[in-house]
VMD Tcl script that builds the backbone (N, CA, C; Angstrom):
set m [mol new atoms 504]
animate dup $m
set s [atomselect $m all]
$s set {name element resname resid chain x y z} {
  {N N THR 1 A 42.033 91.926 61.175}
  {CA C THR 1 A 42.571 93.244 60.881}
  {C C THR 1 A 44.086 93.274 61.089}
  {N N LEU 2 A 44.560 92.638 62.166}
  {CA C LEU 2 A 46.005 92.651 62.426}
  {C C LEU 2 A 46.777 91.925 61.334}
  {N N ALA 3 A 46.281 90.762 60.918}
  {CA C ALA 3 A 46.969 90.011 59.867}
  {C C ALA 3 A 46.986 90.807 58.565}
  {N N LEU 4 A 45.888 91.469 58.259}
  {CA C LEU 4 A 45.827 92.309 57.066}
  {C C LEU 4 A 46.863 93.429 57.154}
  {N N TYR 5 A 46.932 94.089 58.310}
  {CA C TYR 5 A 47.906 95.170 58.488}
  {C C TYR 5 A 49.336 94.640 58.390}
  {N N GLU 6 A 49.598 93.500 58.997}
  {CA C GLU 6 A 50.953 92.938 58.940}
  {C C GLU 6 A 51.391 92.725 57.492}
  {N N GLY 7 A 50.506 92.183 56.672}
  {CA C GLY 7 A 50.836 91.981 55.263}
  {C C GLY 7 A 51.002 93.289 54.513}
  {N N LEU 8 A 50.123 94.236 54.786}
  {CA C LEU 8 A 50.177 95.540 54.130}
  {C C LEU 8 A 51.432 96.307 54.524}
  {N N LYS 9 A 51.769 96.268 55.791}
  {CA C LYS 9 A 52.923 97.018 56.304}
  {C C LYS 9 A 54.227 96.530 55.671}
  {N N ARG 10 A 54.313 95.240 55.422}
  {CA C ARG 10 A 55.527 94.697 54.805}
  {C C ARG 10 A 55.731 95.241 53.389}
  {N N LYS 11 A 54.634 95.574 52.710}
  {CA C LYS 11 A 54.720 96.072 51.335}
  {C C LYS 11 A 54.655 97.592 51.248}
  {N N HIS 12 A 54.025 98.212 52.236}
  {CA C HIS 12 A 53.810 99.659 52.209}
  {C C HIS 12 A 54.185 100.234 53.569}
  {N N GLU 13 A 55.407 100.710 53.667}
  {CA C GLU 13 A 55.973 101.147 54.940}
  {C C GLU 13 A 55.143 102.217 55.639}
  {N N ARG 14 A 54.540 103.139 54.901}
  {CA C ARG 14 A 53.807 104.261 55.503}
  {C C ARG 14 A 52.356 103.928 55.844}
  {N N SER 15 A 51.984 102.664 55.798}
  {CA C SER 15 A 50.610 102.307 56.168}
  {C C SER 15 A 50.485 102.272 57.686}
  {N N GLY 16 A 49.301 102.590 58.154}
  {CA C GLY 16 A 49.047 102.603 59.588}
  {C C GLY 16 A 47.696 102.002 59.895}
  {N N LEU 17 A 47.396 101.912 61.173}
  {CA C LEU 17 A 46.086 101.427 61.566}
  {C C LEU 17 A 45.666 102.092 62.859}
  {N N ALA 18 A 44.365 102.043 63.099}
  {CA C ALA 18 A 43.811 102.584 64.339}
  {C C ALA 18 A 43.609 101.443 65.325}
  {N N MET 19 A 43.903 101.724 66.583}
  {CA C MET 19 A 43.664 100.767 67.661}
  {C C MET 19 A 42.847 101.477 68.730}
  {N N GLN 20 A 42.004 100.709 69.408}
  {CA C GLN 20 A 41.106 101.270 70.402}
  {C C GLN 20 A 41.592 100.934 71.811}
  {N N ALA 21 A 41.837 101.966 72.593}
  {CA C ALA 21 A 42.386 101.785 73.941}
  {C C ALA 21 A 41.423 101.063 74.869}
  {N N TYR 22 A 40.122 101.180 74.636}
  {CA C TYR 22 A 39.175 100.557 75.561}
  {C C TYR 22 A 39.063 99.049 75.380}
  {N N LEU 23 A 39.648 98.507 74.324}
  {CA C LEU 23 A 39.633 97.056 74.147}
  {C C LEU 23 A 40.720 96.424 75.010}
  {N N ARG 24 A 40.352 95.431 75.756}
  {CA C ARG 24 A 41.295 94.774 76.665}
  {C C ARG 24 A 42.464 94.135 75.913}
  {N N ARG 25 A 42.260 93.767 74.675}
  {CA C ARG 25 A 43.290 93.073 73.896}
  {C C ARG 25 A 44.338 94.004 73.292}
  {N N THR 26 A 44.088 95.303 73.287}
  {CA C THR 26 A 44.949 96.233 72.558}
  {C C THR 26 A 46.414 96.208 72.999}
  {N N PRO 27 A 46.738 96.168 74.294}
  {CA C PRO 27 A 48.174 96.098 74.643}
  {C C PRO 27 A 48.881 94.892 74.017}
  {N N ALA 28 A 48.222 93.738 74.009}
  {CA C ALA 28 A 48.826 92.551 73.397}
  {C C ALA 28 A 48.922 92.710 71.882}
  {N N ASP 29 A 47.894 93.293 71.277}
  {CA C ASP 29 A 47.935 93.531 69.830}
  {C C ASP 29 A 49.085 94.466 69.464}
  {N N LEU 30 A 49.284 95.495 70.270}
  {CA C LEU 30 A 50.386 96.427 70.013}
  {C C LEU 30 A 51.728 95.706 70.113}
  {N N GLN 31 A 51.910 94.888 71.125}
  {CA C GLN 31 A 53.164 94.140 71.269}
  {C C GLN 31 A 53.418 93.275 70.037}
  {N N ARG 32 A 52.357 92.690 69.510}
  {CA C ARG 32 A 52.476 91.867 68.302}
  {C C ARG 32 A 52.968 92.698 67.112}
  {N N LEU 33 A 52.526 93.955 67.044}
  {CA C LEU 33 A 52.855 94.797 65.893}
  {C C LEU 33 A 54.169 95.556 66.019}
  {N N LEU 34 A 54.680 95.751 67.221}
  {CA C LEU 34 A 55.879 96.578 67.406}
  {C C LEU 34 A 57.081 96.149 66.558}
  {N N PRO 35 A 57.310 94.858 66.317}
  {CA C PRO 35 A 58.448 94.504 65.450}
  {C C PRO 35 A 58.340 95.066 64.029}
  {N N LEU 36 A 57.133 95.452 63.617}
  {CA C LEU 36 A 56.927 96.002 62.273}
  {C C LEU 36 A 57.152 97.513 62.199}
  {N N LYS 37 A 57.506 98.127 63.338}
  {CA C LYS 37 A 57.636 99.589 63.406}
  {C C LYS 37 A 56.344 100.258 62.913}
  {N N PRO 38 A 55.251 100.008 63.613}
  {CA C PRO 38 A 53.944 100.431 63.112}
  {C C PRO 38 A 53.677 101.922 63.254}
  {N N ILE 39 A 52.734 102.374 62.461}
  {CA C ILE 39 A 52.120 103.687 62.607}
  {C C ILE 39 A 50.751 103.399 63.217}
  {N N VAL 40 A 50.538 103.850 64.447}
  {CA C VAL 40 A 49.310 103.503 65.165}
  {C C VAL 40 A 48.592 104.763 65.620}
  {N N ARG 41 A 47.345 104.913 65.159}
  {CA C ARG 41 A 46.491 105.980 65.682}
  {C C ARG 41 A 45.657 105.361 66.787}
  {N N LEU 42 A 45.957 105.777 68.010}
  {CA C LEU 42 A 45.253 105.261 69.176}
  {C C LEU 42 A 44.050 106.144 69.458}
  {N N VAL 43 A 42.893 105.528 69.535}
  {CA C VAL 43 A 41.659 106.220 69.894}
  {C C VAL 43 A 41.098 105.544 71.138}
  {N N LYS 44 A 40.200 106.223 71.815}
  {CA C LYS 44 A 39.634 105.627 73.022}
  {C C LYS 44 A 38.716 104.467 72.688}
  {N N GLY 45 A 37.878 104.609 71.669}
  {CA C GLY 45 A 36.892 103.595 71.306}
  {C C GLY 45 A 35.504 104.098 71.640}
  {N N ALA 46 A 34.571 103.878 70.724}
  {CA C ALA 46 A 33.249 104.480 70.893}
  {C C ALA 46 A 32.104 103.495 70.742}
  {N N TYR 47 A 32.377 102.260 70.440}
  {CA C TYR 47 A 31.308 101.318 70.151}
  {C C TYR 47 A 30.912 100.547 71.401}
  {N N ALA 48 A 29.656 100.148 71.467}
  {CA C ALA 48 A 29.160 99.379 72.612}
  {C C ALA 48 A 29.729 97.962 72.536}
  {N N GLU 49 A 30.480 97.582 73.544}
  {CA C GLU 49 A 31.081 96.250 73.626}
  {C C GLU 49 A 30.825 95.690 75.018}
  {N N PRO 50 A 30.764 94.368 75.157}
  {CA C PRO 50 A 30.594 93.791 76.496}
  {C C PRO 50 A 31.821 94.055 77.371}
  {N N ALA 51 A 31.614 94.064 78.681}
  {CA C ALA 51 A 32.696 94.343 79.633}
  {C C ALA 51 A 33.832 93.326 79.516}
  {N N SER 52 A 33.543 92.144 79.030}
  {CA C SER 52 A 34.602 91.144 78.860}
  {C C SER 52 A 35.562 91.522 77.731}
  {N N VAL 53 A 35.110 92.386 76.832}
  {CA C VAL 53 A 35.899 92.782 75.671}
  {C C VAL 53 A 36.514 94.168 75.846}
  {N N ALA 54 A 35.749 95.071 76.485}
  {CA C ALA 54 A 36.169 96.473 76.583}
  {C C ALA 54 A 35.927 97.001 77.988}
  {N N PHE 55 A 36.721 97.993 78.357}
  {CA C PHE 55 A 36.543 98.630 79.660}
  {C C PHE 55 A 35.236 99.420 79.663}
  {N N PRO 56 A 34.344 99.142 80.613}
  {CA C PRO 56 A 33.076 99.875 80.653}
  {C C PRO 56 A 33.177 101.224 81.361}
  {N N VAL 57 A 34.263 101.458 82.084}
  {CA C VAL 57 A 34.417 102.675 82.886}
  {C C VAL 57 A 35.423 103.599 82.197}
  {N N LYS 58 A 35.031 104.862 82.017}
  {CA C LYS 58 A 35.869 105.844 81.321}
  {C C LYS 58 A 37.265 105.957 81.934}
  {N N ALA 59 A 37.349 105.958 83.260}
  {CA C ALA 59 A 38.660 106.091 83.914}
  {C C ALA 59 A 39.589 104.944 83.521}
  {N N ASP 60 A 39.040 103.755 83.345}
  {CA C ASP 60 A 39.858 102.612 82.932}
  {C C ASP 60 A 40.340 102.779 81.489}
  {N N THR 61 A 39.461 103.297 80.644}
  {CA C THR 61 A 39.847 103.563 79.255}
  {C C THR 61 A 40.931 104.631 79.198}
  {N N ASP 62 A 40.772 105.684 79.994}
  {CA C ASP 62 A 41.783 106.746 80.035}
  {C C ASP 62 A 43.132 106.202 80.500}
  {N N ALA 63 A 43.108 105.349 81.521}
  {CA C ALA 63 A 44.354 104.754 82.024}
  {C C ALA 63 A 44.996 103.873 80.955}
  {N N ALA 64 A 44.173 103.099 80.255}
  {CA C ALA 64 A 44.700 102.247 79.187}
  {C C ALA 64 A 45.283 103.098 78.061}
  {N N PHE 65 A 44.595 104.186 77.708}
  {CA C PHE 65 A 45.091 105.079 76.654}
  {C C PHE 65 A 46.466 105.619 77.035}
  {N N PHE 66 A 46.613 106.060 78.264}
  {CA C PHE 66 A 47.902 106.586 78.721}
  {C C PHE 66 A 48.976 105.500 78.674}
  {N N ASP 67 A 48.684 104.340 79.230}
  {CA C ASP 67 A 49.674 103.258 79.285}
  {C C ASP 67 A 50.103 102.808 77.886}
  {N N ILE 68 A 49.134 102.653 76.989}
  {CA C ILE 68 A 49.453 102.240 75.621}
  {C C ILE 68 A 50.269 103.330 74.924}
  {N N SER 69 A 49.916 104.587 75.177}
  {CA C SER 69 A 50.672 105.706 74.598}
  {C C SER 69 A 52.118 105.690 75.064}
  {N N VAL 70 A 52.336 105.422 76.339}
  {CA C VAL 70 A 53.703 105.366 76.871}
  {C C VAL 70 A 54.479 104.232 76.207}
  {N N THR 71 A 53.843 103.091 76.026}
  {CA C THR 71 A 54.498 101.978 75.329}
  {C C THR 71 A 54.908 102.404 73.926}
  {N N MET 72 A 54.008 103.088 73.232}
  {CA C MET 72 A 54.330 103.544 71.873}
  {C C MET 72 A 55.417 104.610 71.882}
  {N N LEU 73 A 55.391 105.517 72.867}
  {CA C LEU 73 A 56.431 106.551 72.951}
  {C C LEU 73 A 57.806 105.937 73.184}
  {N N LYS 74 A 57.874 104.920 74.022}
  {CA C LYS 74 A 59.157 104.245 74.249}
  {C C LYS 74 A 59.670 103.635 72.953}
  {N N ALA 75 A 58.772 103.054 72.169}
  {CA C ALA 75 A 59.168 102.509 70.872}
  {C C ALA 75 A 59.557 103.638 69.916}
  {N N ALA 76 A 58.841 104.755 69.987}
  {CA C ALA 76 A 59.158 105.911 69.133}
  {C C ALA 76 A 60.546 106.452 69.440}
  {N N ALA 77 A 60.933 106.431 70.699}
  {CA C ALA 77 A 62.260 106.916 71.091}
  {C C ALA 77 A 63.360 106.117 70.397}
  {N N ALA 78 A 63.074 104.857 70.098}
  {CA C ALA 78 A 64.034 103.998 69.405}
  {C C ALA 78 A 63.806 103.990 67.890}
  {N N GLY 79 A 62.845 104.800 67.423}
  {CA C GLY 79 A 62.541 104.832 65.996}
  {C C GLY 79 A 61.699 103.667 65.529}
  {N N ASP 80 A 61.011 103.017 66.464}
  {CA C ASP 80 A 60.285 101.791 66.143}
  {C C ASP 80 A 58.772 101.931 66.111}
  {N N CYS 81 A 58.235 103.148 66.153}
  {CA C CYS 81 A 56.786 103.336 66.131}
  {C C CYS 81 A 56.497 104.809 65.875}
  {N N LEU 82 A 55.410 105.078 65.175}
  {CA C LEU 82 A 54.896 106.444 65.082}
  {C C LEU 82 A 53.559 106.465 65.814}
  {N N PRO 83 A 53.545 106.936 67.065}
  {CA C PRO 83 A 52.293 107.028 67.813}
  {C C PRO 83 A 51.473 108.227 67.346}
  {N N ILE 84 A 50.204 107.997 67.160}
  {CA C ILE 84 A 49.269 109.066 66.825}
  {C C ILE 84 A 48.178 109.046 67.882}
  {N N LEU 85 A 48.046 110.154 68.590}
  {CA C LEU 85 A 47.086 110.254 69.685}
  {C C LEU 85 A 45.786 110.813 69.137}
  {N N GLY 86 A 44.799 109.959 68.948}
  {CA C GLY 86 A 43.514 110.371 68.408}
  {C C GLY 86 A 42.525 110.625 69.530}
  {N N THR 87 A 42.648 111.788 70.160}
  {CA C THR 87 A 41.755 112.128 71.265}
  {C C THR 87 A 41.600 113.637 71.360}
  {N N HIS 88 A 40.476 114.053 71.935}
  {CA C HIS 88 A 40.232 115.473 72.217}
  {C C HIS 88 A 40.414 115.760 73.698}
  {N N ASP 89 A 40.830 114.770 74.453}
  {CA C ASP 89 A 41.007 114.888 75.902}
  {C C ASP 89 A 42.320 115.622 76.166}
  {N N THR 90 A 42.217 116.934 76.353}
  {CA C THR 90 A 43.429 117.753 76.472}
  {C C THR 90 A 44.215 117.464 77.746}
  {N N GLY 91 A 43.540 117.046 78.798}
  {CA C GLY 91 A 44.257 116.663 80.012}
  {C C GLY 91 A 45.118 115.436 79.775}
  {N N LEU 92 A 44.562 114.468 79.089}
  {CA C LEU 92 A 45.299 113.252 78.753}
  {C C LEU 92 A 46.440 113.571 77.786}
  {N N ILE 93 A 46.169 114.409 76.811}
  {CA C ILE 93 A 47.226 114.808 75.872}
  {C C ILE 93 A 48.375 115.476 76.622}
  {N N ALA 94 A 48.058 116.354 77.560}
  {CA C ALA 94 A 49.107 117.049 78.323}
  {C C ALA 94 A 49.972 116.055 79.090}
  {N N ARG 95 A 49.353 115.056 79.696}
  {CA C ARG 95 A 50.119 114.033 80.429}
  {C C ARG 95 A 51.029 113.250 79.485}
  {N N ILE 96 A 50.512 112.918 78.314}
  {CA C ILE 96 A 51.294 112.132 77.358}
  {C C ILE 96 A 52.432 112.968 76.776}
  {N N VAL 97 A 52.167 114.239 76.476}
  {CA C VAL 97 A 53.225 115.128 75.976}
  {C C VAL 97 A 54.325 115.269 77.028}
  {N N ALA 98 A 53.944 115.400 78.294}
  {CA C ALA 98 A 54.944 115.483 79.371}
  {C C ALA 98 A 55.777 114.202 79.423}
  {N N GLU 99 A 55.122 113.076 79.244}
  {CA C GLU 99 A 55.847 111.797 79.237}
  {C C GLU 99 A 56.767 111.714 78.019}
  {N N ALA 100 A 56.313 112.209 76.875}
  {CA C ALA 100 A 57.161 112.223 75.675}
  {C C ALA 100 A 58.424 113.037 75.930}
  {N N ARG 101 A 58.256 114.176 76.564}
  {CA C ARG 101 A 59.432 115.013 76.866}
  {C C ARG 101 A 60.368 114.297 77.824}
  {N N ARG 102 A 59.794 113.640 78.833}
  {CA C ARG 102 A 60.607 112.903 79.798}
  {C C ARG 102 A 61.412 111.806 79.099}
  {N N LEU 103 A 60.799 111.176 78.102}
  {CA C LEU 103 A 61.457 110.099 77.354}
  {C C LEU 103 A 62.326 110.628 76.209}
  {N N ASN 104 A 62.385 111.964 76.066}
  {CA C ASN 104 A 63.152 112.605 74.998}
  {C C ASN 104 A 62.619 112.252 73.605}
  {N N VAL 105 A 61.299 112.101 73.513}
  {CA C VAL 105 A 60.640 111.886 72.226}
  {C C VAL 105 A 60.182 113.256 71.739}
  {N N LYS 106 A 60.654 113.644 70.588}
  {CA C LYS 106 A 60.410 114.988 70.066}
  {C C LYS 106 A 59.087 115.060 69.303}
  {N N PRO 107 A 58.468 116.264 69.273}
  {CA C PRO 107 A 57.319 116.451 68.386}
  {C C PRO 107 A 57.735 116.071 66.963}
  {N N GLY 108 A 56.871 115.404 66.271}
  {CA C GLY 108 A 57.205 114.867 64.953}
  {C C GLY 108 A 57.483 113.377 65.036}
  {N N GLN 109 A 57.949 112.924 66.219}
  {CA C GLN 109 A 58.091 111.486 66.444}
  {C C GLN 109 A 56.771 110.902 66.947}
  {N N TYR 110 A 55.802 111.764 67.182}
  {CA C TYR 110 A 54.427 111.384 67.520}
  {C C TYR 110 A 53.536 112.518 67.041}
  {N N GLU 111 A 52.247 112.245 66.921}
  {CA C GLU 111 A 51.304 113.248 66.437}
  {C C GLU 111 A 50.051 113.244 67.301}
  {N N VAL 112 A 49.330 114.359 67.246}
  {CA C VAL 112 A 48.009 114.465 67.862}
  {C C VAL 112 A 47.017 114.686 66.731}
  {N N HIS 113 A 45.955 113.883 66.701}
  {CA C HIS 113 A 44.908 114.042 65.694}
  {C C HIS 113 A 43.598 114.395 66.378}
  {N N MET 114 A 42.913 115.389 65.840}
  {CA C MET 114 A 41.592 115.782 66.338}
  {C C MET 114 A 40.673 116.024 65.151}
  {N N LEU 115 A 39.381 115.895 65.402}
  {CA C LEU 115 A 38.391 116.125 64.360}
  {C C LEU 115 A 38.229 117.612 64.078}
  {N N TYR 116 A 37.971 117.915 62.836}
  {CA C TYR 116 A 37.736 119.291 62.406}
  {C C TYR 116 A 36.579 119.895 63.203}
  {N N GLY 117 A 36.786 121.102 63.692}
  {CA C GLY 117 A 35.728 121.823 64.391}
  {C C GLY 117 A 35.628 121.537 65.873}
  {N N ILE 118 A 36.433 120.612 66.380}
  {CA C ILE 118 A 36.371 120.264 67.797}
  {C C ILE 118 A 37.672 120.699 68.461}
  {N N ARG 119 A 37.535 121.459 69.525}
  {CA C ARG 119 A 38.680 121.951 70.295}
  {C C ARG 119 A 39.712 122.665 69.426}
  {N N GLU 120 A 39.225 123.531 68.564}
  {CA C GLU 120 A 40.125 124.243 67.650}
  {C C GLU 120 A 41.140 125.105 68.399}
  {N N ASN 121 A 40.716 125.770 69.460}
  {CA C ASN 121 A 41.662 126.589 70.236}
  {C C ASN 121 A 42.769 125.729 70.825}
  {N N GLU 122 A 42.395 124.570 71.349}
  {CA C GLU 122 A 43.389 123.666 71.923}
  {C C GLU 122 A 44.339 123.145 70.842}
  {N N GLN 123 A 43.802 122.899 69.645}
  {CA C GLN 123 A 44.668 122.468 68.545}
  {C C GLN 123 A 45.709 123.545 68.233}
  {N N ARG 124 A 45.252 124.789 68.164}
  {CA C ARG 124 A 46.181 125.896 67.884}
  {C C ARG 124 A 47.220 126.042 68.997}
  {N N GLN 125 A 46.798 125.865 70.253}
  {CA C GLN 125 A 47.738 125.963 71.371}
  {C C GLN 125 A 48.805 124.882 71.284}
  {N N LEU 126 A 48.395 123.665 70.945}
  {CA C LEU 126 A 49.367 122.580 70.802}
  {C C LEU 126 A 50.371 122.893 69.691}
  {N N VAL 127 A 49.881 123.410 68.573}
  {CA C VAL 127 A 50.773 123.784 67.471}
  {C C VAL 127 A 51.737 124.875 67.924}
  {N N ALA 128 A 51.226 125.856 68.667}
  {CA C ALA 128 A 52.080 126.948 69.167}
  {C C ALA 128 A 53.165 126.423 70.103}
  {N N GLN 129 A 52.892 125.301 70.769}
  {CA C GLN 129 A 53.872 124.679 71.663}
  {C C GLN 129 A 54.850 123.788 70.893}
  {N N GLY 130 A 54.669 123.696 69.571}
  {CA C GLY 130 A 55.577 122.897 68.757}
  {C C GLY 130 A 55.110 121.487 68.481}
  {N N GLU 131 A 53.909 121.147 68.913}
  {CA C GLU 131 A 53.401 119.790 68.695}
  {C C GLU 131 A 52.940 119.609 67.252}
  {N N THR 132 A 53.014 118.389 66.768}
  {CA C THR 132 A 52.501 118.044 65.448}
  {C C THR 132 A 51.033 117.674 65.606}
  {N N VAL 133 A 50.161 118.501 65.056}
  {CA C VAL 133 A 48.717 118.296 65.169}
  {C C VAL 133 A 48.137 118.195 63.770}
  {N N LYS 134 A 47.298 117.195 63.557}
  {CA C LYS 134 A 46.605 117.045 62.280}
  {C C LYS 134 A 45.107 117.024 62.546}
  {N N THR 135 A 44.370 117.627 61.627}
  {CA C THR 135 A 42.925 117.721 61.746}
  {C C THR 135 A 42.288 116.720 60.796}
  {N N LEU 136 A 41.399 115.892 61.325}
  {CA C LEU 136 A 40.715 114.895 60.518}
  {C C LEU 136 A 39.393 115.463 60.031}
  {N N ILE 137 A 39.115 115.252 58.772}
  {CA C ILE 137 A 37.887 115.740 58.157}
  {C C ILE 137 A 37.156 114.546 57.553}
  {N N SER 138 A 35.882 114.395 57.908}
  {CA C SER 138 A 35.062 113.345 57.306}
  {C C SER 138 A 34.683 113.776 55.896}
  {N N TYR 139 A 34.764 112.860 54.957}
  {CA C TYR 139 A 34.427 113.192 53.575}
  {C C TYR 139 A 33.906 111.944 52.893}
  {N N GLY 140 A 33.484 112.088 51.663}
  {CA C GLY 140 A 32.976 110.969 50.893}
  {C C GLY 140 A 31.466 110.872 51.005}
  {N N SER 141 A 30.920 109.895 50.336}
  {CA C SER 141 A 29.466 109.772 50.264}
  {C C SER 141 A 28.833 109.310 51.570}
  {N N SER 142 A 29.602 108.729 52.465}
  {CA C SER 142 A 29.022 108.192 53.705}
  {C C SER 142 A 29.402 108.984 54.946}
  {N N TRP 143 A 29.947 110.184 54.797}
  {CA C TRP 143 A 30.419 110.928 55.964}
  {C C TRP 143 A 29.297 111.182 56.954}
  {N N TYR 144 A 28.116 111.523 56.461}
  {CA C TYR 144 A 27.016 111.870 57.362}
  {C C TYR 144 A 26.565 110.644 58.152}
  {N N LYS 145 A 26.459 109.499 57.492}
  {CA C LYS 145 A 26.075 108.258 58.181}
  {C C LYS 145 A 27.104 107.906 59.252}
  {N N TRP 146 A 28.383 108.038 58.917}
  {CA C TRP 146 A 29.447 107.743 59.879}
  {C C TRP 146 A 29.323 108.648 61.097}
  {N N TYR 147 A 29.134 109.931 60.831}
  {CA C TYR 147 A 29.046 110.915 61.907}
  {C C TYR 147 A 27.840 110.636 62.802}
  {N N MET 148 A 26.685 110.379 62.214}
  {CA C MET 148 A 25.472 110.122 62.989}
  {C C MET 148 A 25.598 108.815 63.778}
  {N N ARG 149 A 26.248 107.814 63.195}
  {CA C ARG 149 A 26.445 106.552 63.917}
  {C C ARG 149 A 27.302 106.774 65.155}
  {N N ARG 150 A 28.342 107.577 65.014}
  {CA C ARG 150 A 29.198 107.882 66.176}
  {C C ARG 150 A 28.398 108.572 67.266}
  {N N LEU 151 A 27.545 109.512 66.888}
  {CA C LEU 151 A 26.728 110.205 67.880}
  {C C LEU 151 A 25.732 109.253 68.526}
  {N N ALA 152 A 25.108 108.387 67.726}
  {CA C ALA 152 A 24.104 107.466 68.257}
  {C C ALA 152 A 24.716 106.421 69.182}
  {N N GLU 153 A 25.900 105.944 68.864}
  {CA C GLU 153 A 26.517 104.892 69.665}
  {C C GLU 153 A 27.081 105.406 70.971}
  {N N ARG 154 A 27.333 106.676 71.035}
  {CA C ARG 154 A 27.866 107.264 72.262}
  {C C ARG 154 A 27.214 108.630 72.458}
  {N N PRO 155 A 26.077 108.654 73.149}
  {CA C PRO 155 A 25.341 109.912 73.321}
  {C C PRO 155 A 26.167 111.033 73.949}
  {N N ALA 156 A 27.179 110.705 74.736}
  {CA C ALA 156 A 28.028 111.749 75.322}
  {C C ALA 156 A 28.704 112.575 74.234}
  {N N ASN 157 A 28.889 111.991 73.049}
  {CA C ASN 157 A 29.494 112.731 71.940}
  {C C ASN 157 A 28.637 113.917 71.509}
  {N N VAL 158 A 27.307 113.789 71.648}
  {CA C VAL 158 A 26.423 114.898 71.285}
  {C C VAL 158 A 26.768 116.115 72.131}
  {N N TRP 159 A 26.881 115.910 73.437}
  {CA C TRP 159 A 27.201 117.030 74.334}
  {C C TRP 159 A 28.607 117.548 74.090}
  {N N PHE 160 A 29.505 116.664 73.735}
  {CA C PHE 160 A 30.872 117.078 73.422}
  {C C PHE 160 A 30.875 118.022 72.218}
  {N N VAL 161 A 30.109 117.663 71.189}
  {CA C VAL 161 A 30.024 118.504 69.993}
  {C C VAL 161 A 29.375 119.841 70.330}
  {N N VAL 162 A 28.286 119.808 71.095}
  {CA C VAL 162 A 27.591 121.048 71.464}
  {C C VAL 162 A 28.522 121.967 72.249}
  {N N ARG 163 A 29.253 121.417 73.226}
  {CA C ARG 163 A 30.192 122.234 74.008}
  {C C ARG 163 A 31.283 122.825 73.123}
  {N N SER 164 A 31.716 122.067 72.122}
  {CA C SER 164 A 32.750 122.576 71.223}
  {C C SER 164 A 32.233 123.708 70.346}
  {N N MET 165 A 30.947 123.652 70.026}
  {CA C MET 165 A 30.358 124.692 69.181}
  {C C MET 165 A 30.124 125.986 69.949}
  {N N PHE 166 A 29.888 125.854 71.255}
  {CA C PHE 166 A 29.583 127.019 72.087}
  {C C PHE 166 A 30.510 127.053 73.295}
  {N N PRO 167 A 31.798 127.351 73.074}
  {CA C PRO 167 A 32.751 127.344 74.193}
  {C C PRO 167 A 32.404 128.421 75.214}
  {N N ALA 168 A 32.777 128.137 76.449}
  {CA C ALA 168 A 32.487 129.080 77.542}
  {C C ALA 168 A 33.309 130.338 77.437}
}
mol reanalyze $m
mol bondsrecalc $m
mol representation Tube
mol addrep $m
């Protein structure tokens, strides 16, 4: 995937890729890509992987997401990366936004992406604060299979969706 992106990026400047924070290799992969001024949508990761490949503990994934985000923000400050935060974890987003401000990285030099229908109030609040927020919508002939696979591979997502549908 990295070699494919490297070739694509050289020909198509606005191309980007998703990276998973829970994979142990992601920090090294990001370092490899930074000379290309990449567009990276960082997600936590949802697939079952062995502990040798991915962090099995959520707190470790959250820490990796934050650390990788900071690396991307530092590159963004120099105009060398467009970080995209693909998470619904508003606590983590708040920490990263605070770090962006500390590094003098402006909204628009990074983005927050969330799925349609999830944490809509939080999305609106981020926009009201001046953040660049984009909503992802599943579409095409396989959207339902993709959605069900995500729910099946990570049962916690079912409860996340239910809580989003019926906020307190």
